[in-house]
PyMOL Python script that loads the backbone (N, CA, C, O; Angstrom):
from pymol import cmd

cmd.read_pdbstr("""\
ATOM      1  N   MET A   1     -79.133  88.636 -98.676  1.00  0.00           N
ATOM      2  CA  MET A   1     -78.762  88.471-100.059  1.00  0.00           C
ATOM      3  C   MET A   1     -77.428  87.728-100.180  1.00  0.00           C
ATOM      4  O   MET A   1     -77.286  86.845-101.027  1.00  0.00           O
ATOM      5  N   ILE A   2     -76.455  88.079 -99.343  1.00  0.00           N
ATOM      6  CA  ILE A   2     -75.154  87.422 -99.435  1.00  0.00           C
ATOM      7  C   ILE A   2     -75.247  85.968 -98.985  1.00  0.00           C
ATOM      8  O   ILE A   2     -74.649  85.084 -99.598  1.00  0.00           O
ATOM      9  N   ALA A   3     -75.992  85.724 -97.920  1.00  0.00           N
ATOM     10  CA  ALA A   3     -76.135  84.349 -97.431  1.00  0.00           C
ATOM     11  C   ALA A   3     -76.741  83.468 -98.516  1.00  0.00           C
ATOM     12  O   ALA A   3     -76.299  82.337 -98.718  1.00  0.00           O
ATOM     13  N   SER A   4     -77.730  83.969 -99.198  1.00  0.00           N
ATOM     14  CA  SER A   4     -78.357  83.220-100.283  1.00  0.00           C
ATOM     15  C   SER A   4     -77.379  83.030-101.444  1.00  0.00           C
ATOM     16  O   SER A   4     -77.330  81.961-102.052  1.00  0.00           O
ATOM     17  N   ALA A   5     -76.610  84.061-101.744  1.00  0.00           N
ATOM     18  CA  ALA A   5     -75.660  83.992-102.865  1.00  0.00           C
ATOM     19  C   ALA A   5     -74.538  82.995-102.590  1.00  0.00           C
ATOM     20  O   ALA A   5     -74.000  82.400-103.523  1.00  0.00           O
ATOM     21  N   ARG A   6     -74.184  82.811-101.340  1.00  0.00           N
ATOM     22  CA  ARG A   6     -73.129  81.852-100.996  1.00  0.00           C
ATOM     23  C   ARG A   6     -73.531  80.420-101.378  1.00  0.00           C
ATOM     24  O   ARG A   6     -72.674  79.563-101.594  1.00  0.00           O
ATOM     25  N   ARG A   7     -74.841  80.174-101.458  1.00  0.00           N
ATOM     26  CA  ARG A   7     -75.324  78.844-101.844  1.00  0.00           C
ATOM     27  C   ARG A   7     -75.449  78.702-103.357  1.00  0.00           C
ATOM     28  O   ARG A   7     -75.785  77.628-103.857  1.00  0.00           O
ATOM     29  N   GLY A   8     -75.178  79.794-104.091  1.00  0.00           N
ATOM     30  CA  GLY A   8     -75.295  79.771-105.547  1.00  0.00           C
ATOM     31  C   GLY A   8     -73.934  79.713-106.215  1.00  0.00           C
ATOM     32  O   GLY A   8     -72.970  79.184-105.661  1.00  0.00           O
ATOM     33  N   SER A   9     -73.878  80.255-107.387  1.00  0.00           N
ATOM     34  CA  SER A   9     -72.640  80.240-108.171  1.00  0.00           C
ATOM     35  C   SER A   9     -71.675  81.321-107.687  1.00  0.00           C
ATOM     36  O   SER A   9     -72.101  82.285-107.049  1.00  0.00           O
ATOM     37  N   PRO A  10     -70.392  81.176-107.979  1.00  0.00           N
ATOM     38  CA  PRO A  10     -69.423  82.215-107.621  1.00  0.00           C
ATOM     39  C   PRO A  10     -69.754  83.568-108.260  1.00  0.00           C
ATOM     40  O   PRO A  10     -69.497  84.610-107.656  1.00  0.00           O
ATOM     41  N   ALA A  11     -70.315  83.566-109.463  1.00  0.00           N
ATOM     42  CA  ALA A  11     -70.687  84.831-110.114  1.00  0.00           C
ATOM     43  C   ALA A  11     -71.804  85.524-109.340  1.00  0.00           C
ATOM     44  O   ALA A  11     -71.799  86.746-109.194  1.00  0.00           O
ATOM     45  N   ARG A  12     -72.741  84.757-108.855  1.00  0.00           N
ATOM     46  CA  ARG A  12     -73.835  85.330-108.060  1.00  0.00           C
ATOM     47  C   ARG A  12     -73.294  85.922-106.760  1.00  0.00           C
ATOM     48  O   ARG A  12     -73.712  87.003-106.343  1.00  0.00           O
ATOM     49  N   LEU A  13     -72.367  85.213-106.124  1.00  0.00           N
ATOM     50  CA  LEU A  13     -71.757  85.724-104.894  1.00  0.00           C
ATOM     51  C   LEU A  13     -70.955  86.991-105.182  1.00  0.00           C
ATOM     52  O   LEU A  13     -71.021  87.958-104.423  1.00  0.00           O
ATOM     53  N   ALA A  14     -70.204  86.984-106.274  1.00  0.00           N
ATOM     54  CA  ALA A  14     -69.419  88.169-106.638  1.00  0.00           C
ATOM     55  C   ALA A  14     -70.335  89.375-106.812  1.00  0.00           C
ATOM     56  O   ALA A  14     -70.008  90.476-106.370  1.00  0.00           O
ATOM     57  N   HIS A  15     -71.473  89.171-107.451  1.00  0.00           N
ATOM     58  CA  HIS A  15     -72.414  90.278-107.661  1.00  0.00           C
ATOM     59  C   HIS A  15     -72.987  90.787-106.339  1.00  0.00           C
ATOM     60  O   HIS A  15     -73.089  91.996-106.131  1.00  0.00           O
ATOM     61  N   ALA A  16     -73.353  89.884-105.460  1.00  0.00           N
ATOM     62  CA  ALA A  16     -73.901  90.292-104.158  1.00  0.00           C
ATOM     63  C   ALA A  16     -72.868  91.083-103.360  1.00  0.00           C
ATOM     64  O   ALA A  16     -73.201  92.091-102.737  1.00  0.00           O
ATOM     65  N   LEU A  17     -71.627  90.632-103.379  1.00  0.00           N
ATOM     66  CA  LEU A  17     -70.567  91.329-102.642  1.00  0.00           C
ATOM     67  C   LEU A  17     -70.261  92.682-103.282  1.00  0.00           C
ATOM     68  O   LEU A  17     -69.987  93.654-102.578  1.00  0.00           O
ATOM     69  N   TYR A  18     -70.306  92.746-104.591  1.00  0.00           N
ATOM     70  CA  TYR A  18     -70.129  94.007-105.322  1.00  0.00           C
ATOM     71  C   TYR A  18     -71.206  95.010-104.910  1.00  0.00           C
ATOM     72  O   TYR A  18     -70.907  96.167-104.615  1.00  0.00           O
ATOM     73  N   MET A  19     -72.446  94.563-104.893  1.00  0.00           N
ATOM     74  CA  MET A  19     -73.548  95.450-104.513  1.00  0.00           C
ATOM     75  C   MET A  19     -73.395  95.950-103.077  1.00  0.00           C
ATOM     76  O   MET A  19     -73.640  97.122-102.793  1.00  0.00           O
ATOM     77  N   ARG A  20     -72.993  95.068-102.187  1.00  0.00           N
ATOM     78  CA  ARG A  20     -72.798  95.468-100.792  1.00  0.00           C
ATOM     79  C   ARG A  20     -71.661  96.483-100.677  1.00  0.00           C
ATOM     80  O   ARG A  20     -71.754  97.435 -99.902  1.00  0.00           O
ATOM     81  N   SER A  21     -70.599  96.284-101.441  1.00  0.00           N
ATOM     82  CA  SER A  21     -69.480  97.213-101.438  1.00  0.00           C
ATOM     83  C   SER A  21     -69.923  98.603-101.882  1.00  0.00           C
ATOM     84  O   SER A  21     -69.605  99.597-101.229  1.00  0.00           O
ATOM     85  N   VAL A  22     -70.649  98.672-102.981  1.00  0.00           N
ATOM     86  CA  VAL A  22     -71.118  99.967-103.490  1.00  0.00           C
ATOM     87  C   VAL A  22     -72.061 100.621-102.481  1.00  0.00           C
ATOM     88  O   VAL A  22     -72.038 101.840-102.308  1.00  0.00           O
ATOM     89  N   ALA A  23     -72.880  99.825-101.823  1.00  0.00           N
ATOM     90  CA  ALA A  23     -73.781 100.376-100.806  1.00  0.00           C
ATOM     91  C   ALA A  23     -72.991 100.985 -99.653  1.00  0.00           C
ATOM     92  O   ALA A  23     -73.315 102.078 -99.189  1.00  0.00           O
ATOM     93  N   PHE A  24     -71.955 100.286 -99.189  1.00  0.00           N
ATOM     94  CA  PHE A  24     -71.140 100.832 -98.103  1.00  0.00           C
ATOM     95  C   PHE A  24     -70.418 102.098 -98.541  1.00  0.00           C
ATOM     96  O   PHE A  24     -70.280 103.034 -97.754  1.00  0.00           O
ATOM     97  N   THR A  25     -69.955 102.139 -99.792  1.00  0.00           N
ATOM     98  CA  THR A  25     -69.320 103.352-100.297  1.00  0.00           C
ATOM     99  C   THR A  25     -70.311 104.504-100.286  1.00  0.00           C
ATOM    100  O   THR A  25     -69.953 105.632 -99.946  1.00  0.00           O
ATOM    101  N   SER A  26     -71.548 104.227-100.653  1.00  0.00           N
ATOM    102  CA  SER A  26     -72.582 105.258-100.721  1.00  0.00           C
ATOM    103  C   SER A  26     -72.879 105.893 -99.375  1.00  0.00           C
ATOM    104  O   SER A  26     -73.249 107.065 -99.307  1.00  0.00           O
ATOM    105  N   VAL A  27     -72.721 105.134 -98.313  1.00  0.00           N
ATOM    106  CA  VAL A  27     -72.996 105.684 -96.978  1.00  0.00           C
ATOM    107  C   VAL A  27     -71.720 106.118 -96.262  1.00  0.00           C
ATOM    108  O   VAL A  27     -71.759 106.495 -95.091  1.00  0.00           O
ATOM    109  N   GLY A  28     -70.593 106.064 -96.965  1.00  0.00           N
ATOM    110  CA  GLY A  28     -69.348 106.576 -96.402  1.00  0.00           C
ATOM    111  C   GLY A  28     -68.528 105.601 -95.588  1.00  0.00           C
ATOM    112  O   GLY A  28     -67.545 106.002 -94.965  1.00  0.00           O
ATOM    113  N   ASP A  29     -68.902 104.326 -95.574  1.00  0.00           N
ATOM    114  CA  ASP A  29     -68.119 103.327 -94.844  1.00  0.00           C
ATOM    115  C   ASP A  29     -67.146 102.684 -95.829  1.00  0.00           C
ATOM    116  O   ASP A  29     -67.366 101.579 -96.326  1.00  0.00           O
ATOM    117  N   ASN A  30     -66.072 103.408 -96.091  1.00  0.00           N
ATOM    118  CA  ASN A  30     -65.140 102.996 -97.130  1.00  0.00           C
ATOM    119  C   ASN A  30     -64.281 101.804 -96.733  1.00  0.00           C
ATOM    120  O   ASN A  30     -63.808 101.070 -97.602  1.00  0.00           O
ATOM    121  N   VAL A  31     -64.074 101.600 -95.453  1.00  0.00           N
ATOM    122  CA  VAL A  31     -63.309 100.438 -94.996  1.00  0.00           C
ATOM    123  C   VAL A  31     -64.093  99.164 -95.299  1.00  0.00           C
ATOM    124  O   VAL A  31     -63.549  98.218 -95.868  1.00  0.00           O
ATOM    125  N   SER A  32     -65.365  99.140 -94.922  1.00  0.00           N
ATOM    126  CA  SER A  32     -66.204  97.974 -95.222  1.00  0.00           C
ATOM    127  C   SER A  32     -66.375  97.799 -96.727  1.00  0.00           C
ATOM    128  O   SER A  32     -66.384  96.677 -97.232  1.00  0.00           O
ATOM    129  N   ALA A  33     -66.510  98.912 -97.439  1.00  0.00           N
ATOM    130  CA  ALA A  33     -66.649  98.848 -98.891  1.00  0.00           C
ATOM    131  C   ALA A  33     -65.444  98.161 -99.512  1.00  0.00           C
ATOM    132  O   ALA A  33     -65.595  97.323-100.401  1.00  0.00           O
ATOM    133  N   ASP A  34     -64.259  98.508 -99.054  1.00  0.00           N
ATOM    134  CA  ASP A  34     -63.044  97.896 -99.581  1.00  0.00           C
ATOM    135  C   ASP A  34     -62.988  96.403 -99.260  1.00  0.00           C
ATOM    136  O   ASP A  34     -62.568  95.603-100.097  1.00  0.00           O
ATOM    137  N   GLN A  35     -63.405  96.029 -98.064  1.00  0.00           N
ATOM    138  CA  GLN A  35     -63.396  94.620 -97.680  1.00  0.00           C
ATOM    139  C   GLN A  35     -64.350  93.802 -98.551  1.00  0.00           C
ATOM    140  O   GLN A  35     -63.998  92.715 -99.010  1.00  0.00           O
ATOM    141  N   PHE A  36     -65.551  94.324 -98.777  1.00  0.00           N
ATOM    142  CA  PHE A  36     -66.514  93.606 -99.615  1.00  0.00           C
ATOM    143  C   PHE A  36     -66.053  93.573-101.072  1.00  0.00           C
ATOM    144  O   PHE A  36     -66.277  92.583-101.767  1.00  0.00           O
ATOM    145  N   ALA A  37     -65.416  94.636-101.535  1.00  0.00           N
ATOM    146  CA  ALA A  37     -64.899  94.652-102.900  1.00  0.00           C
ATOM    147  C   ALA A  37     -63.805  93.606-103.077  1.00  0.00           C
ATOM    148  O   ALA A  37     -63.753  92.930-104.105  1.00  0.00           O
ATOM    149  N   THR A  38     -62.940  93.469-102.090  1.00  0.00           N
ATOM    150  CA  THR A  38     -61.883  92.462-102.150  1.00  0.00           C
ATOM    151  C   THR A  38     -62.480  91.058-102.182  1.00  0.00           C
ATOM    152  O   THR A  38     -62.033  90.206-102.950  1.00  0.00           O
ATOM    153  N   ASP A  39     -63.485  90.821-101.350  1.00  0.00           N
ATOM    154  CA  ASP A  39     -64.169  89.519-101.367  1.00  0.00           C
ATOM    155  C   ASP A  39     -64.863  89.281-102.710  1.00  0.00           C
ATOM    156  O   ASP A  39     -64.883  88.160-103.219  1.00  0.00           O
ATOM    157  N   SER A  40     -65.427  90.341-103.272  1.00  0.00           N
ATOM    158  CA  SER A  40     -66.078  90.237-104.570  1.00  0.00           C
ATOM    159  C   SER A  40     -65.066  89.863-105.649  1.00  0.00           C
ATOM    160  O   SER A  40     -65.361  89.063-106.537  1.00  0.00           O
ATOM    161  N   LEU A  41     -63.896  90.436-105.567  1.00  0.00           N
ATOM    162  CA  LEU A  41     -62.852  90.136-106.546  1.00  0.00           C
ATOM    163  C   LEU A  41     -62.442  88.665-106.482  1.00  0.00           C
ATOM    164  O   LEU A  41     -62.216  88.036-107.515  1.00  0.00           O
ATOM    165  N   THR A  42     -62.349  88.125-105.284  1.00  0.00           N
ATOM    166  CA  THR A  42     -62.007  86.711-105.117  1.00  0.00           C
ATOM    167  C   THR A  42     -63.085  85.818-105.737  1.00  0.00           C
ATOM    168  O   THR A  42     -62.780  84.879-106.471  1.00  0.00           O
ATOM    169  N   ALA A  43     -64.346  86.124-105.433  1.00  0.00           N
ATOM    170  CA  ALA A  43     -65.450  85.332-105.987  1.00  0.00           C
ATOM    171  C   ALA A  43     -65.513  85.489-107.500  1.00  0.00           C
ATOM    172  O   ALA A  43     -65.795  84.525-108.212  1.00  0.00           O
ATOM    173  N   ALA A  44     -65.256  86.683-107.990  1.00  0.00           N
ATOM    174  CA  ALA A  44     -65.285  86.919-109.433  1.00  0.00           C
ATOM    175  C   ALA A  44     -64.200  86.119-110.139  1.00  0.00           C
ATOM    176  O   ALA A  44     -64.436  85.552-111.206  1.00  0.00           O
ATOM    177  N   ALA A  45     -63.021  86.073-109.548  1.00  0.00           N
ATOM    178  CA  ALA A  45     -61.927  85.284-110.127  1.00  0.00           C
ATOM    179  C   ALA A  45     -62.305  83.806-110.166  1.00  0.00           C
ATOM    180  O   ALA A  45     -62.025  83.108-111.141  1.00  0.00           O
ATOM    181  N   ASP A  46     -62.946  83.338-109.093  1.00  0.00           N
ATOM    182  CA  ASP A  46     -63.392  81.941-109.050  1.00  0.00           C
ATOM    183  C   ASP A  46     -64.434  81.648-110.136  1.00  0.00           C
ATOM    184  O   ASP A  46     -64.487  80.546-110.683  1.00  0.00           O
ATOM    185  N   SER A  47     -65.260  82.655-110.434  1.00  0.00           N
ATOM    186  CA  SER A  47     -66.337  82.448-111.402  1.00  0.00           C
ATOM    187  C   SER A  47     -65.833  82.442-112.844  1.00  0.00           C
ATOM    188  O   SER A  47     -66.419  81.791-113.709  1.00  0.00           O
ATOM    189  N   GLY A  48     -64.754  83.162-113.095  1.00  0.00           N
ATOM    190  CA  GLY A  48     -64.260  83.278-114.458  1.00  0.00           C
ATOM    191  C   GLY A  48     -65.078  84.216-115.325  1.00  0.00           C
ATOM    192  O   GLY A  48     -64.852  84.298-116.533  1.00  0.00           O
ATOM    193  N   SER A  49     -66.015  84.919-114.733  1.00  0.00           N
ATOM    194  CA  SER A  49     -66.892  85.828-115.471  1.00  0.00           C
ATOM    195  C   SER A  49     -66.218  87.190-115.647  1.00  0.00           C
ATOM    196  O   SER A  49     -65.815  87.821-114.670  1.00  0.00           O
ATOM    197  N   SER A  50     -66.101  87.632-116.887  1.00  0.00           N
ATOM    198  CA  SER A  50     -65.484  88.939-117.128  1.00  0.00           C
ATOM    199  C   SER A  50     -66.358  90.070-116.582  1.00  0.00           C
ATOM    200  O   SER A  50     -65.838  91.095-116.140  1.00  0.00           O
ATOM    201  N   THR A  51     -67.668  89.893-116.609  1.00  0.00           N
ATOM    202  CA  THR A  51     -68.566  90.903-116.043  1.00  0.00           C
ATOM    203  C   THR A  51     -68.374  90.998-114.538  1.00  0.00           C
ATOM    204  O   THR A  51     -68.297  92.100-113.994  1.00  0.00           O
ATOM    205  N   ALA A  52     -68.297  89.864-113.862  1.00  0.00           N
ATOM    206  CA  ALA A  52     -68.090  89.863-112.407  1.00  0.00           C
ATOM    207  C   ALA A  52     -66.751  90.493-112.054  1.00  0.00           C
ATOM    208  O   ALA A  52     -66.649  91.242-111.082  1.00  0.00           O
ATOM    209  N   LEU A  53     -65.725  90.190-112.843  1.00  0.00           N
ATOM    210  CA  LEU A  53     -64.409  90.801-112.596  1.00  0.00           C
ATOM    211  C   LEU A  53     -64.457  92.312-112.782  1.00  0.00           C
ATOM    212  O   LEU A  53     -63.884  93.050-111.981  1.00  0.00           O
ATOM    213  N   ALA A  54     -65.125  92.775-113.817  1.00  0.00           N
ATOM    214  CA  ALA A  54     -65.231  94.213-114.058  1.00  0.00           C
ATOM    215  C   ALA A  54     -65.968  94.901-112.915  1.00  0.00           C
ATOM    216  O   ALA A  54     -65.549  95.965-112.460  1.00  0.00           O
ATOM    217  N   GLN A  55     -67.059  94.303-112.448  1.00  0.00           N
ATOM    218  CA  GLN A  55     -67.810  94.897-111.340  1.00  0.00           C
ATOM    219  C   GLN A  55     -66.971  94.932-110.067  1.00  0.00           C
ATOM    220  O   GLN A  55     -66.978  95.930-109.346  1.00  0.00           O
ATOM    221  N   ALA A  56     -66.263  93.871-109.794  1.00  0.00           N
ATOM    222  CA  ALA A  56     -65.439  93.810-108.589  1.00  0.00           C
ATOM    223  C   ALA A  56     -64.323  94.849-108.635  1.00  0.00           C
ATOM    224  O   ALA A  56     -64.048  95.515-107.637  1.00  0.00           O
ATOM    225  N   HIS A  57     -63.690  94.986-109.781  1.00  0.00           N
ATOM    226  CA  HIS A  57     -62.633  95.997-109.915  1.00  0.00           C
ATOM    227  C   HIS A  57     -63.205  97.407-109.780  1.00  0.00           C
ATOM    228  O   HIS A  57     -62.584  98.276-109.169  1.00  0.00           O
ATOM    229  N   TYR A  58     -64.378  97.630-110.347  1.00  0.00           N
ATOM    230  CA  TYR A  58     -65.043  98.930-110.200  1.00  0.00           C
ATOM    231  C   TYR A  58     -65.306  99.233-108.723  1.00  0.00           C
ATOM    232  O   TYR A  58     -65.004 100.324-108.240  1.00  0.00           O
ATOM    233  N   ALA A  59     -65.871  98.257-108.019  1.00  0.00           N
ATOM    234  CA  ALA A  59     -66.186  98.459-106.596  1.00  0.00           C
ATOM    235  C   ALA A  59     -64.927  98.741-105.796  1.00  0.00           C
ATOM    236  O   ALA A  59     -64.928  99.601-104.915  1.00  0.00           O
ATOM    237  N   GLN A  60     -63.855  98.023-106.094  1.00  0.00           N
ATOM    238  CA  GLN A  60     -62.615  98.235-105.364  1.00  0.00           C
ATOM    239  C   GLN A  60     -62.033  99.616-105.657  1.00  0.00           C
ATOM    240  O   GLN A  60     -61.587 100.310-104.743  1.00  0.00           O
ATOM    241  N   GLY A  61     -62.038 100.011-106.917  1.00  0.00           N
ATOM    242  CA  GLY A  61     -61.545 101.342-107.274  1.00  0.00           C
ATOM    243  C   GLY A  61     -62.362 102.441-106.636  1.00  0.00           C
ATOM    244  O   GLY A  61     -61.809 103.430-106.154  1.00  0.00           O
ATOM    245  N   LEU A  62     -63.673 102.281-106.626  1.00  0.00           N
ATOM    246  CA  LEU A  62     -64.557 103.267-106.017  1.00  0.00           C
ATOM    247  C   LEU A  62     -64.289 103.380-104.519  1.00  0.00           C
ATOM    248  O   LEU A  62     -64.178 104.481-103.979  1.00  0.00           O
ATOM    249  N   ALA A  63     -64.189 102.245-103.866  1.00  0.00           N
ATOM    250  CA  ALA A  63     -63.946 102.239-102.418  1.00  0.00           C
ATOM    251  C   ALA A  63     -62.599 102.881-102.087  1.00  0.00           C
ATOM    252  O   ALA A  63     -62.498 103.683-101.158  1.00  0.00           O
ATOM    253  N   LEU A  64     -61.576 102.528-102.846  1.00  0.00           N
ATOM    254  CA  LEU A  64     -60.248 103.071-102.566  1.00  0.00           C
ATOM    255  C   LEU A  64     -60.166 104.555-102.865  1.00  0.00           C
ATOM    256  O   LEU A  64     -59.511 105.295-102.130  1.00  0.00           O
ATOM    257  N   SER A  65     -60.820 105.007-103.934  1.00  0.00           N
ATOM    258  CA  SER A  65     -60.775 106.438-104.252  1.00  0.00           C
ATOM    259  C   SER A  65     -61.525 107.249-103.208  1.00  0.00           C
ATOM    260  O   SER A  65     -61.082 108.333-102.829  1.00  0.00           O
ATOM    261  N   ARG A  66     -62.646 106.738-102.743  1.00  0.00           N
ATOM    262  CA  ARG A  66     -63.402 107.454-101.707  1.00  0.00           C
ATOM    263  C   ARG A  66     -62.661 107.430-100.380  1.00  0.00           C
ATOM    264  O   ARG A  66     -62.707 108.386 -99.606  1.00  0.00           O
ATOM    265  N   ARG A  67     -61.984 106.332-100.135  1.00  0.00           N
ATOM    266  CA  ARG A  67     -61.223 106.216 -98.890  1.00  0.00           C
ATOM    267  C   ARG A  67     -60.071 107.211 -98.886  1.00  0.00           C
ATOM    268  O   ARG A  67     -59.792 107.843 -97.867  1.00  0.00           O
ATOM    269  N   ALA A  68     -59.408 107.346-100.024  1.00  0.00           N
ATOM    270  CA  ALA A  68     -58.310 108.300-100.126  1.00  0.00           C
ATOM    271  C   ALA A  68     -58.827 109.730 -99.966  1.00  0.00           C
ATOM    272  O   ALA A  68     -58.164 110.572 -99.360  1.00  0.00           O
ATOM    273  N   GLN A  69     -60.003 109.994-100.507  1.00  0.00           N
ATOM    274  CA  GLN A  69     -60.588 111.327-100.389  1.00  0.00           C
ATOM    275  C   GLN A  69     -60.949 111.652 -98.951  1.00  0.00           C
ATOM    276  O   GLN A  69     -60.801 112.793 -98.512  1.00  0.00           O
ATOM    277  N   SER A  70     -61.420 110.659 -98.218  1.00  0.00           N
ATOM    278  CA  SER A  70     -61.845 110.905 -96.839  1.00  0.00           C
ATOM    279  C   SER A  70     -60.674 110.922 -95.874  1.00  0.00           C
ATOM    280  O   SER A  70     -60.805 111.359 -94.730  1.00  0.00           O
ATOM    281  N   LYS A  71     -59.515 110.438 -96.344  1.00  0.00           N
ATOM    282  CA  LYS A  71     -58.298 110.404 -95.527  1.00  0.00           C
ATOM    283  C   LYS A  71     -58.520 109.703 -94.194  1.00  0.00           C
ATOM    284  O   LYS A  71     -58.064 110.164 -93.148  1.00  0.00           O
ATOM    285  N   GLN A  72     -59.232 108.576 -94.252  1.00  0.00           N
ATOM    286  CA  GLN A  72     -59.446 107.793 -93.050  1.00  0.00           C
ATOM    287  C   GLN A  72     -58.116 107.180 -92.627  1.00  0.00           C
ATOM    288  O   GLN A  72     -57.297 106.816 -93.471  1.00  0.00           O
ATOM    289  N   PRO A  73     -57.905 107.069 -91.328  1.00  0.00           N
ATOM    290  CA  PRO A  73     -56.666 106.440 -90.881  1.00  0.00           C
ATOM    291  C   PRO A  73     -56.625 104.969 -91.292  1.00  0.00           C
ATOM    292  O   PRO A  73     -57.664 104.327 -91.448  1.00  0.00           O
ATOM    293  N   LEU A  74     -55.440 104.458 -91.462  1.00  0.00           N
ATOM    294  CA  LEU A  74     -55.279 103.060 -91.807  1.00  0.00           C
ATOM    295  C   LEU A  74     -55.739 102.167 -90.667  1.00  0.00           C
ATOM    296  O   LEU A  74     -55.564 102.500 -89.495  1.00  0.00           O
ATOM    297  N   SER A  75     -56.322 101.042 -91.017  1.00  0.00           N
ATOM    298  CA  SER A  75     -56.689 100.081 -89.988  1.00  0.00           C
ATOM    299  C   SER A  75     -55.415  99.427 -89.463  1.00  0.00           C
ATOM    300  O   SER A  75     -54.345  99.559 -90.058  1.00  0.00           O
ATOM    301  N   TYR A  76     -55.540  98.742 -88.374  1.00  0.00           N
ATOM    302  CA  TYR A  76     -54.376  98.109 -87.756  1.00  0.00           C
ATOM    303  C   TYR A  76     -53.649  97.192 -88.736  1.00  0.00           C
ATOM    304  O   TYR A  76     -52.419  97.184 -88.791  1.00  0.00           O
ATOM    305  N   SER A  77     -54.412  96.420 -89.508  1.00  0.00           N
ATOM    306  CA  SER A  77     -53.795  95.452 -90.428  1.00  0.00           C
ATOM    307  C   SER A  77     -53.108  96.133 -91.603  1.00  0.00           C
ATOM    308  O   SER A  77     -52.280  95.507 -92.265  1.00  0.00           O
ATOM    309  N   GLU A  78     -53.421  97.389 -91.883  1.00  0.00           N
ATOM    310  CA  GLU A  78     -52.818  98.102 -93.002  1.00  0.00           C
ATOM    311  C   GLU A  78     -51.593  98.910 -92.623  1.00  0.00           C
ATOM    312  O   GLU A  78     -50.882  99.404 -93.497  1.00  0.00           O
ATOM    313  N   ARG A  79     -51.341  99.048 -91.343  1.00  0.00           N
ATOM    314  CA  ARG A  79     -50.215  99.859 -90.902  1.00  0.00           C
ATOM    315  C   ARG A  79     -48.897  99.176 -91.220  1.00  0.00           C
ATOM    316  O   ARG A  79     -48.778  97.956 -91.109  1.00  0.00           O
ATOM    317  N   PRO A  80     -47.908  99.967 -91.615  1.00  0.00           N
ATOM    318  CA  PRO A  80     -46.600  99.365 -91.905  1.00  0.00           C
ATOM    319  C   PRO A  80     -45.985  98.767 -90.651  1.00  0.00           C
ATOM    320  O   PRO A  80     -46.218  99.229 -89.535  1.00  0.00           O
ATOM    321  N   ILE A  81     -45.207  97.744 -90.865  1.00  0.00           N
ATOM    322  CA  ILE A  81     -44.570  97.067 -89.730  1.00  0.00           C
ATOM    323  C   ILE A  81     -43.328  97.824 -89.331  1.00  0.00           C
ATOM    324  O   ILE A  81     -42.638  97.425 -88.393  1.00  0.00           O
TER     325      ILE A  81
END
""", "prot")
cmd.dss("prot")
cmd.show_as("cartoon", "prot")
cmd.util.cbc("prot")
cmd.orient("prot")
């Protein structure tokens, strides 16, 4: 789905990345969910679609709230210097 969306509009890509983020959140992979949500936000900004932006922000908030609840350790790139 994402590979196909990359050949379409930025709004279509934002939606595909949003869906993947929510799916990862649903199975408890909050790190991947956050990464896909961040990518979705970038594509949504490129699209200029308010719906895509709302979905991307929702996915990011969901991923971050679940991540905080699970108290997963920070990834290497997130650790303070």
